[in-house]
KEBA-621795 format. One record per residue (C-alpha): chain; x, y, z; residue number from 1; residue in one letter. Coordinates in steps of 0.1 Angstrom, whole numbers, plus 2048, in hexadecimal, padded with zeros to 3 digits. Each point is the difference from the previous one (the first is absolute). Example, Ala and Ser with C-alpha at 12.3 -4.5 7.8 and 13.67 -1.06 7.14 Angstrom:
// residues 2
NODE:A:87B:7D3:84E:1:A
NODE:A:80E:822:7F9:2:S
END
This chain:
// residues 413
NODE:A:7D9:71D:91C:1:M
NODE:A:7EC:812:7E6:2:N
NODE:A:7FE:7EE:7DE:3:K
NODE:A:803:819:7E4:4:V
NODE:A:7FB:7FB:7DB:5:I
NODE:A:80E:81A:7E8:6:V
NODE:A:7F0:800:7DD:7:V
NODE:A:81A:80C:7E8:8:G
NODE:A:826:7FD:7FF:9:G
NODE:A:809:823:7F2:10:G
NODE:A:810:81D:812:11:A
NODE:A:7E3:805:818:12:A
NODE:A:7F9:7DB:806:13:G
NODE:A:825:7F8:808:14:L
NODE:A:804:81D:818:15:L
NODE:A:7DE:7FA:811:16:A
NODE:A:80B:7DC:805:17:A
NODE:A:821:80A:810:18:A
NODE:A:7EF:81A:817:19:A
NODE:A:7E5:7E7:80C:20:A
NODE:A:81A:7E4:805:21:A
NODE:A:817:818:813:22:E
NODE:A:7E3:807:817:23:H
NODE:A:7FB:7DC:809:24:G
NODE:A:7E7:7F3:7E5:25:A
NODE:A:803:7E0:7ED:26:Q
NODE:A:7FF:80C:7DC:27:V
NODE:A:7F9:7F0:7DF:28:T
NODE:A:803:814:7DF:29:V
NODE:A:7EB:7F3:7E3:30:L
NODE:A:80C:80D:7DE:31:E
NODE:A:7EF:7F7:7DF:32:K
NODE:A:81F:803:7EA:33:M
NODE:A:81D:7E7:7FF:34:F
NODE:A:817:819:811:35:K
NODE:A:7F9:81C:818:36:P
NODE:A:808:825:7FA:37:G
NODE:A:7FB:7FF:7DA:38:K
NODE:A:7F5:825:7FE:39:K
NODE:A:81C:80B:817:40:L
NODE:A:818:7F2:7E7:41:L
NODE:A:7F5:818:7E5:42:I
NODE:A:7FC:81F:815:43:T
NODE:A:818:81D:7F9:44:G
NODE:A:809:7F0:7DF:45:K
NODE:A:80D:7E1:811:46:G
NODE:A:814:814:81A:47:R
NODE:A:7E4:803:81B:48:C
NODE:A:7FA:824:80C:49:N
NODE:A:7FC:7F4:825:50:I
NODE:A:7F3:821:80F:51:T
NODE:A:808:825:800:52:N
NODE:A:818:811:818:53:D
NODE:A:7EA:81E:80B:54:C
NODE:A:7EB:80A:81E:55:D
NODE:A:7DE:7F4:809:56:L
NODE:A:7ED:81F:7F3:57:Q
NODE:A:812:7FD:7DF:58:E
NODE:A:7F6:7DC:7FD:59:I
NODE:A:7DB:808:806:60:I
NODE:A:802:81D:7E7:61:K
NODE:A:80B:7E7:7E6:62:N
NODE:A:7E3:7E9:806:63:I
NODE:A:7E3:813:7EF:64:P
NODE:A:7E9:7E2:805:65:G
NODE:A:7F5:802:825:66:N
NODE:A:823:807:80E:67:G
NODE:A:7F3:80D:822:68:R
NODE:A:7F1:7DE:808:69:F
NODE:A:824:7F4:803:70:L
NODE:A:80B:818:81B:71:N
NODE:A:7FF:7E5:81B:72:S
NODE:A:80F:7E3:7EB:73:A
NODE:A:81C:816:7F3:74:L
NODE:A:80A:809:823:75:R
NODE:A:7FF:7DC:80B:76:Q
NODE:A:817:7F4:7E5:77:F
NODE:A:813:81C:7EF:78:T
NODE:A:816:802:7E1:79:N
NODE:A:81E:7FF:817:80:E
NODE:A:7F2:7E0:810:81:D
NODE:A:7FE:7ED:7DF:82:V
NODE:A:823:80B:7F7:83:V
NODE:A:80D:7F5:822:84:K
NODE:A:7EE:7DE:7FE:85:L
NODE:A:810:7F9:7DE:86:L
NODE:A:822:80D:80A:87:N
NODE:A:800:7EB:820:88:D
NODE:A:7F9:7E1:7EB:89:N
NODE:A:81D:806:7E9:90:G
NODE:A:7F2:816:7E4:91:L
NODE:A:814:820:7FA:92:E
NODE:A:7EC:81E:7F3:93:T
NODE:A:808:821:7F0:94:K
NODE:A:7ED:821:7FB:95:V
NODE:A:7FE:80E:7DD:96:E
NODE:A:7F1:820:7F0:97:R
NODE:A:7DF:80A:80E:98:G
NODE:A:805:7EC:820:99:G
NODE:A:7FA:7DF:7EE:100:R
NODE:A:80E:7E3:814:101:V
NODE:A:80E:7E1:7ED:102:F
NODE:A:815:7E2:809:103:P
NODE:A:825:806:7FA:104:V
NODE:A:800:7E2:7E8:105:S
NODE:A:7E4:810:7EA:106:D
NODE:A:7EF:7DE:801:107:Q
NODE:A:7DC:7FD:80B:108:A
NODE:A:806:7DB:805:109:K
NODE:A:816:808:81E:110:D
NODE:A:7E3:812:811:111:V
NODE:A:7E9:7E1:7FB:112:V
NODE:A:81C:7E9:80C:113:D
NODE:A:805:815:81F:114:T
NODE:A:7DB:7FF:808:115:L
NODE:A:7FF:7DA:7FB:116:L
NODE:A:81E:7FC:817:117:K
NODE:A:7EE:814:81B:118:I
NODE:A:7E1:7EA:7FD:119:L
NODE:A:816:7E0:801:120:H
NODE:A:812:80D:820:121:D
NODE:A:7DE:806:810:122:L
NODE:A:7F2:7DE:7F7:123:G
NODE:A:7E5:80C:7E8:124:V
NODE:A:7F2:7E6:7E9:125:E
NODE:A:7FD:80A:7DB:126:L
NODE:A:7E9:7ED:7E9:127:V
NODE:A:801:809:7DB:128:T
NODE:A:7EB:7F7:7E1:129:D
NODE:A:7E0:801:816:130:I
NODE:A:7E2:816:7FA:131:C
NODE:A:7EA:80C:81C:132:V
NODE:A:7DC:804:7F4:133:T
NODE:A:7EE:808:821:134:E
NODE:A:806:80D:823:135:V
NODE:A:7EB:7EB:818:136:L
NODE:A:7ED:810:81D:137:T
NODE:A:7EB:7F6:81D:138:D
NODE:A:7E8:81A:80E:139:T
NODE:A:814:81D:7F3:140:E
NODE:A:822:7F2:80A:141:K
NODE:A:81B:7F1:7EA:142:V
NODE:A:806:7DB:804:143:I
NODE:A:816:7F8:7E2:144:G
NODE:A:802:800:7DA:145:V
NODE:A:7F5:7E8:7E4:146:K
NODE:A:815:7FA:7E1:147:T
NODE:A:7F7:7F8:7DC:148:K
NODE:A:806:7DB:806:149:S
NODE:A:7E8:800:81D:150:G
NODE:A:81B:7FE:81B:151:K
NODE:A:7F9:813:820:152:V
NODE:A:81A:812:815:153:F
NODE:A:7F4:808:823:154:K
NODE:A:80A:822:80F:155:A
NODE:A:7FA:818:81C:156:D
NODE:A:807:81D:7E8:157:A
NODE:A:804:806:7DB:158:V
NODE:A:814:81B:7EF:159:I
NODE:A:7F5:806:7DC:160:V
NODE:A:81E:80E:7ED:161:A
NODE:A:7F8:7F3:7DE:162:A
NODE:A:80A:820:7ED:163:G
NODE:A:7EC:815:7E7:164:G
NODE:A:7F7:7FA:7DC:165:A
NODE:A:820:80E:7EF:166:S
NODE:A:819:7E9:7EF:167:Y
NODE:A:7E9:7E2:803:168:P
NODE:A:81C:7EA:7F3:169:G
NODE:A:810:804:822:170:T
NODE:A:7E2:7F3:813:171:G
NODE:A:7EF:821:806:172:S
NODE:A:7DF:7F7:7EF:173:D
NODE:A:7E7:811:817:174:G
NODE:A:7F8:7E0:814:175:S
NODE:A:805:812:821:176:G
NODE:A:7E4:818:7F8:177:F
NODE:A:7E9:7E2:7FA:178:K
NODE:A:808:7F1:822:179:L
NODE:A:7F8:821:812:180:A
NODE:A:7E1:806:7EB:181:E
NODE:A:7F2:7DD:80A:182:K
NODE:A:803:80B:824:183:L
NODE:A:7EC:820:7FB:184:G
NODE:A:81C:819:7FA:185:H
NODE:A:7FA:81C:7E7:186:A
NODE:A:819:803:7E4:187:I
NODE:A:808:823:7F2:188:I
NODE:A:800:7FC:7DA:189:P
NODE:A:821:7F5:7F2:190:L
NODE:A:816:813:7E7:191:K
NODE:A:823:7FA:7F4:192:P
NODE:A:818:81A:80F:193:S
NODE:A:824:80A:7FB:194:L
NODE:A:7F9:7F7:7DC:195:V
NODE:A:80B:80E:7DE:196:P
NODE:A:7E8:819:7EF:197:L
NODE:A:7F4:7FE:7DC:198:T
NODE:A:800:81D:7E8:199:S
NODE:A:7F3:806:7DD:200:D
NODE:A:816:81E:7F8:201:S
NODE:A:80D:7FA:7DD:202:P
NODE:A:825:806:808:203:Y
NODE:A:801:7E6:81C:204:I
NODE:A:80A:7E1:7EA:205:P
NODE:A:81D:814:7F2:206:D
NODE:A:80E:804:823:207:L
NODE:A:7FD:7DB:80A:208:Q
NODE:A:81D:7F5:816:209:G
NODE:A:80B:823:808:210:L
NODE:A:808:806:825:211:S
NODE:A:801:823:80E:212:L
NODE:A:811:808:821:213:R
NODE:A:7FA:81E:818:214:N
NODE:A:7E0:80B:7F0:215:V
NODE:A:7E0:80E:811:216:Q
NODE:A:7E0:7EF:7F4:217:A
NODE:A:7DF:810:80A:218:T
NODE:A:7DE:7F2:7F9:219:V
NODE:A:7E2:817:7FC:220:Y
NODE:A:7DB:7F9:803:221:S
NODE:A:7EA:81B:7F1:222:S
NODE:A:81C:819:804:223:G
NODE:A:807:7F8:824:224:S
NODE:A:820:7EF:80C:225:K
NODE:A:7F8:7DC:80A:226:A
NODE:A:824:7F3:806:227:A
NODE:A:823:80B:7FB:228:S
NODE:A:820:7EB:803:229:E
NODE:A:825:806:7F9:230:F
NODE:A:818:7E5:7F4:231:G
NODE:A:803:7E6:7E5:232:E
NODE:A:7E6:7F6:7E5:233:M
NODE:A:7FF:7EA:7E2:234:L
NODE:A:7ED:802:7DF:235:F
NODE:A:7F1:7DF:7F4:236:T
NODE:A:7EC:7F5:7E2:237:H
NODE:A:7E0:805:813:238:Y
NODE:A:807:81F:814:239:G
NODE:A:816:808:81E:240:V
NODE:A:810:7ED:81D:241:S
NODE:A:81E:803:818:242:G
NODE:A:801:808:825:243:P
NODE:A:7F1:823:7FF:244:L
NODE:A:7E3:7F5:7EA:245:I
NODE:A:7F9:7E2:816:246:L
NODE:A:7FF:816:81F:247:S
NODE:A:7E9:819:7EE:248:A
NODE:A:7E8:7E4:7F7:249:S
NODE:A:7F8:7FA:824:250:S
NODE:A:7F2:823:802:251:Y
NODE:A:7EE:802:7DE:252:V
NODE:A:7F4:7DC:7F9:253:G
NODE:A:7DD:807:80C:254:K
NODE:A:7FD:81F:7EB:255:K
NODE:A:80E:7EE:7E1:256:L
NODE:A:7E4:7E7:803:257:K
NODE:A:7E7:81C:7FB:258:A
NODE:A:811:816:7E5:259:K
NODE:A:820:808:7ED:260:E
NODE:A:81A:815:812:261:L
NODE:A:81D:816:7F4:262:T
NODE:A:824:7F9:808:263:L
NODE:A:819:81D:7FE:264:K
NODE:A:825:7F7:802:265:I
NODE:A:819:81B:80A:266:D
NODE:A:820:7F4:7EE:267:L
NODE:A:816:81A:812:268:K
NODE:A:7F1:804:823:269:P
NODE:A:820:80F:80F:270:A
NODE:A:7FD:81E:7EA:271:L
NODE:A:7E5:81C:801:272:S
NODE:A:7F1:80A:7DE:273:E
NODE:A:817:81E:800:274:E
NODE:A:81F:7EC:807:275:Q
NODE:A:7F6:7E6:7E6:276:L
NODE:A:7FB:81C:7E6:277:D
NODE:A:824:80C:807:278:H
NODE:A:80C:7DC:7FB:279:R
NODE:A:7ED:7FC:7DF:280:V
NODE:A:80C:822:7F5:281:L
NODE:A:824:7F5:806:282:R
NODE:A:7FA:7E1:7EB:283:E
NODE:A:7F1:815:7E4:284:F
NODE:A:81D:819:801:285:E
NODE:A:81A:7E4:7FE:286:E
NODE:A:7ED:7F0:7E2:287:N
NODE:A:7F1:820:7F0:288:Q
NODE:A:809:7F5:7DC:289:N
NODE:A:7F3:7DD:804:290:R
NODE:A:7DD:7F3:7F9:291:Q
NODE:A:7E9:7FD:81E:292:F
NODE:A:800:7DA:7FF:293:K
NODE:A:826:7FF:804:294:N
NODE:A:802:81A:81C:295:A
NODE:A:7EF:7F0:81E:296:V
NODE:A:815:7E0:804:297:H
NODE:A:80E:80B:822:298:K
NODE:A:7DD:806:80E:299:L
NODE:A:7F1:7DD:7FD:300:F
NODE:A:807:7DB:7FB:301:P
NODE:A:802:7F8:7DB:302:S
NODE:A:7DF:7ED:7FF:303:K
NODE:A:7ED:81E:80E:304:L
NODE:A:80E:819:7E7:305:I
NODE:A:7E9:7F9:7E2:306:P
NODE:A:7E1:800:817:307:V
NODE:A:80A:821:810:308:M
NODE:A:807:810:7DE:309:I
NODE:A:7DE:7F4:7F2:310:E
NODE:A:7ED:80C:81F:311:L
NODE:A:811:822:800:312:S
NODE:A:7EF:80A:7DF:313:G
NODE:A:821:80F:7F4:314:I
NODE:A:80B:7F6:7DD:315:D
NODE:A:81D:7E7:806:316:P
NODE:A:812:80E:7E1:317:E
NODE:A:7FE:824:80D:318:K
NODE:A:822:811:808:319:K
NODE:A:803:806:825:320:V
NODE:A:809:825:7FB:321:N
NODE:A:7DE:807:7F1:322:V
NODE:A:7EB:7EF:81B:323:I
NODE:A:7EB:81A:811:324:T
NODE:A:7FF:808:825:325:K
NODE:A:7DC:7F4:802:326:E
NODE:A:80A:7DF:7F0:327:E
NODE:A:81D:7FC:818:328:R
NODE:A:7EB:807:81E:329:L
NODE:A:7E6:7E7:7F3:330:G
NODE:A:81B:7E6:7FE:331:F
NODE:A:80B:808:824:332:V
NODE:A:7DC:7FB:80C:333:R
NODE:A:7FE:7DF:7ED:334:L
NODE:A:820:7F4:813:335:I
NODE:A:7F0:809:821:336:K
NODE:A:7DE:7F1:7F6:337:N
NODE:A:803:7E2:7E9:338:L
NODE:A:7DC:7F4:800:339:E
NODE:A:7EE:7DF:7FA:340:C
NODE:A:7DD:7F3:806:341:T
NODE:A:7FC:7E3:819:342:L
NODE:A:7E5:7E8:7F7:343:T
NODE:A:801:7E5:81A:344:G
NODE:A:813:7E6:816:345:L
NODE:A:811:7E0:7F6:346:R
NODE:A:7F2:7E1:811:347:D
NODE:A:809:7EB:81F:348:Y
NODE:A:81B:7ED:7ED:349:N
NODE:A:815:820:800:350:E
NODE:A:7F4:80F:821:351:A
NODE:A:818:7FF:81D:352:I
NODE:A:7E4:801:819:353:I
NODE:A:7DA:800:804:354:T
NODE:A:7EC:81E:80B:355:K
NODE:A:7E1:7F7:814:356:G
NODE:A:7FB:7E2:816:357:G
NODE:A:7F1:7F7:822:358:I
NODE:A:7EF:81E:80F:359:K
NODE:A:817:80D:81C:360:I
NODE:A:7E3:80C:816:361:K
NODE:A:7F9:7DB:806:362:E
NODE:A:823:7F9:80C:363:V
NODE:A:811:80A:821:364:D
NODE:A:81E:816:7F8:365:P
NODE:A:815:7F4:81D:366:G
NODE:A:7FC:7DA:7FB:367:T
NODE:A:7F3:7FD:7DD:368:M
NODE:A:7E4:7EA:80E:369:E
NODE:A:7DE:7FF:7EF:370:S
NODE:A:7E5:814:812:371:R
NODE:A:7E8:7E6:7F3:372:L
NODE:A:811:7DE:807:373:V
NODE:A:815:7FA:81F:374:K
NODE:A:821:7F0:7F9:375:G
NODE:A:801:80B:7DC:376:L
NODE:A:81D:818:7F7:377:H
NODE:A:80B:810:7E0:378:F
NODE:A:822:80C:7F3:379:A
NODE:A:80E:810:7E1:380:G
NODE:A:7F1:807:7DF:381:E
NODE:A:7DE:7F0:807:382:V
NODE:A:7F8:820:815:383:L
NODE:A:7F4:820:7EF:384:D
NODE:A:822:810:804:385:L
NODE:A:818:80B:7E4:386:D
NODE:A:81F:817:7FD:387:A
NODE:A:816:80F:7E5:388:V
NODE:A:821:7F1:7F5:389:T
NODE:A:81F:801:816:390:G
NODE:A:7FC:7E3:819:391:G
NODE:A:7E0:80D:810:392:F
NODE:A:7EA:7E3:7F4:393:N
NODE:A:817:7E6:80F:394:L
NODE:A:801:814:821:395:Q
NODE:A:7D9:7FD:800:396:I
NODE:A:805:7DA:7FD:397:A
NODE:A:81A:7FF:81C:398:W
NODE:A:7EE:816:819:399:S
NODE:A:7DD:7F1:7FB:400:T
NODE:A:80F:7DD:801:401:A
NODE:A:812:807:821:402:Y
NODE:A:7E0:80F:80F:403:A
NODE:A:7EC:7E1:7F5:404:A
NODE:A:81A:7E7:80C:405:G
NODE:A:804:811:822:406:T
NODE:A:7DB:80A:802:407:G
NODE:A:7F6:7DB:804:408:I
NODE:A:80F:7FF:822:409:E
NODE:A:7EF:821:80C:410:S
NODE:A:7DF:7F6:7F0:411:A
NODE:A:800:7DF:813:412:D
NODE:A:808:80F:822:413:E
END
């Protein structure tokens, strides 16, 4: 019987342990925190967006960071497979807008508890509050791991699933990269991803706390479109956040490191400019004897009105019936293109995931085994793989974990 050590008790570590145990291995999970699954508990705002209910090609399309590498792993363990595994072990799931899959209970804790139940049923040993500092090898093959206290755990295979560098308070402190680097693996430079963006546009602080739904946000770099997302966004004291901004950050993060970018928000994406002009004209006709500042209350949330009036360049005291056609059309263009300057990314404490990681050319895509060290496998966020929001990052964790856990058997044959 193969002895397998899994380093990390997060989503990838727990699933990898289950897969390895199910395939006959004797498995021990070593987790540095007091409890496993700490990052899982805060995903999806504490509800846990388990995966996305879409087809394989759609999943790969939503993984801008090396999605094609996952072709084999995603086929081995699909989004349907993870849902079935959880359902079969007592966790009911539901599908929400955009194909996002959640537990019916809306409690991430139930996902963690279900995974722990699976491990218990399979006889997996879970050791917490223990920090692995080194993977031990003998002539290019894994023989075990060493912990901070000096204790050695012998193993025929080791799966490193120690997470990335985002939300370090959950245990994702970049230690997995160090373990891989010590064994000769190249690490693609790390950056926070799915992260809020900063802006120095003067009106941003006035909009702090304002959430906008059903808007189209497009990021431009030197006049060219770099990313475009539809959905919900939030203004903060430092810039912008919310699901569509987090997704856009995975496409523009690298560019933002080099220079400032421009964000244009279409507040009424369902309407063409011509249709929007008719709508504005209707508002103006209904309020023709009012001042401009009192005539646009049906068009925007109250917090946004003073900002839109100021940016329009139209005198707020001006009577609507004397606003010129040029002024009105300029106002329409503003509604379709509310602009702000993006200056950077927030840090790892606010990033959902880490961009960069172990170079995937050094990893077998079918088994997640290192091409440098026999018996060493990787799973989850330690790999240079990242996706947009919507359950895709957890699917990376599940699929790479399953490939790693089941790949030990095939690697040993």
